N, C-alpha and C positions, 0 to 999 in steps of 0.2 A: 570478476564480473560473473554474475549468475544469470541463468536463463530460466524463466518460468513459462510453463505452458498456459496460454490464455484461453483456450477453449477445449472442450472435451474431445474433439477429433484430432487435436494435436497439430493443426495447420497454422496456428498463430502463436507467437511467442513474444515475450517482453524481456528486455535486458534490464537487470537490476544490479546496481553496483553496491559495494560495501558502503559507499558514501550515502546512497539512498537508504540503506538499512540503518545507518547511524542516525540519519535525520528522522526516520520513523521512530527510532528509540528515543531520541532527544525530545520529540514532541508527543511521545506516547500515543501515536496515531491509532494504534491497534488496541489500546487498552479500553476495556469496557465497550468494545464495538459490537461484539457478537452477543446476542441474547442468550438466555439460559438454555434455550433449545439447541444451541450449537450449530444452527443452520446458517450458512452463508448464502444469501440470495441477493438479488438486485437491490432490494431495500437496504441491505447492509452496505452495499457498495455506495448507494446514494447517501447514506448516513455519513460514511467516510468522506465523501466528496463535500458534503455540507460542512462537516467539521473543519476540513482544510480551508474551505472558502471563508469560514468564520475566523479562523486563526489569521489568515492573510489579511482579512478586512480590519482586524483590530491592531495590527502591527503598524508602528509609525514608520519603520524602515522595513522594506521587503527583504526577507531572508532568501538569498539566492539558492541555498541548499533546499529549502522547502519548496521553492518554485520549481526546481529541477525535479524533485520527487513528484510533484503534482503533474507537471507536463510530461515527464518521461514514463511515469508508472501509473499513477492514480487516474489521470484524465486521458491516458493513452487510448486511442480509438479501439484498440484490441482488448482493452480491459473489460472483462465481464465478471460475473459472480465466480465462475470457475477459476479465473485468473487471480481473484482476490483470495480464494481458498489456497491456491498454490503460493501466493505471497505470504500468507499467514504461516504456512508450513515452512517456507524458506526462512522466515524471520525466527521462528522457534528453533530451527536447526542452527541458524547463525548465532543466536544467543547462547545456545548450549556449547557450541564450538568455541565461542569467544571466552567463556568462563573456564 
């Protein structure tokens, strides 16, 4: 289990499991998410949320793992742009360690 900081002051955190990271990888949720400027802001977070909603809306059977990522991480009430930045950094580190 990993813990990411969700805000700049460090008062809020989100728990991210390896299962969450595997699901993010399986659905390529972070691929092409960030624009060429490299800035992660609330618009990028909203884009991720809309992408997840679209994936869930087109599935004939709901994937429990994707639902877990959405509920536990992406739609977490503590998730802000800072938290998404931390999630991206954790994902990159996780991919590097996995290989």
